[in-house]
N, C-alpha and C positions, 0 to 999 in steps of 0.2 A: 968179555968186554975188555976195550981198552982203558976208558975213561973212568969206570966205576972205581969208587973209592971204598973200600970195605962192603958189608953186606946190606947197606941201604941205610935208612934213618935208626937211630938207635932210640932207646925210651925216651930220652930227654929230649929229641927232637919231637916224637909225638905230643909229649907233655906242652913243651913250648909253643907248638901249633896250635892245639886245643885252646890252650890259655889266650894267645894273641886273638884267636878268633871270636873268643868270647867277649874280650875285652874290646874289641872293634865293634861288634854288634851292640854292645852295651852303650858305647860311645854315641853310635849312629841313633839307637832310639832314645837317649838321653838328649840330644841334639835336637831331634825330631819334637820332642816334648816340649822341650824350652821354647822352641820357635811358636808352636802352637799357642802356649800360654803367653809369649809375649805379644804376639800378633792378635791374639783374641780380648785382649783388656779392653774393658769398656770405659774406663777413667783415664785420663792423661797422667803421665808420670809425676807430673807437678800439680796438684790439687789447688784451688785457690783458698785463702783462709776461710775459716766458718764465718758466717753472718752473725755479727753482734746486734743484740737488740737494744734500742735507747732506752731511757729510763721512762718516757713517755709509753713505750710499747709496753714494758712490763707491767707498769701500773694498769694500763688498759688491759691485759690480759687477766690480771688480778681481779679486776672489777668485773670483767666478763665471767669467770668462774665463781663470781659470788664470793670471794674472799674477803672484800671490801664493801662497803656500801658506798653511797651516792655521795653523802656529805664528805666520807674520809677520803674518796677519790679525789673530789673537787678541792679540798683542804691540801692533799699532798700534792696534786699537779699545780697548785697554786704555790706551793713551798719551791718545787721543782724550777717554776718559771724565776720565782723571784731569786733564788741563787744564781739562775744564769746570767741574770743582769744585777750584780748589787750595786747598791748606791754608795757612791765614794763620798766620804766627808772630808773637806779641805782643811 
């Protein structure tokens, strides 16, 4: 034949073809996995900051768990409310 150059593809040609095929399919599979994981998320990318409990809620939870008794609960609640509105002396 007139347009043939040599005896065909050498060993390096077959090696390059095999490596490039494996790399191509690895990239296709990795891209598909990345898309499935990206679109399969249940949470948004930016989550809101966690909810912080107020001191009154923490005190109420401790009372509900039985860590403090009723007298201590009312005393601490009174202290919290007294600190919230301090009396200013002129």
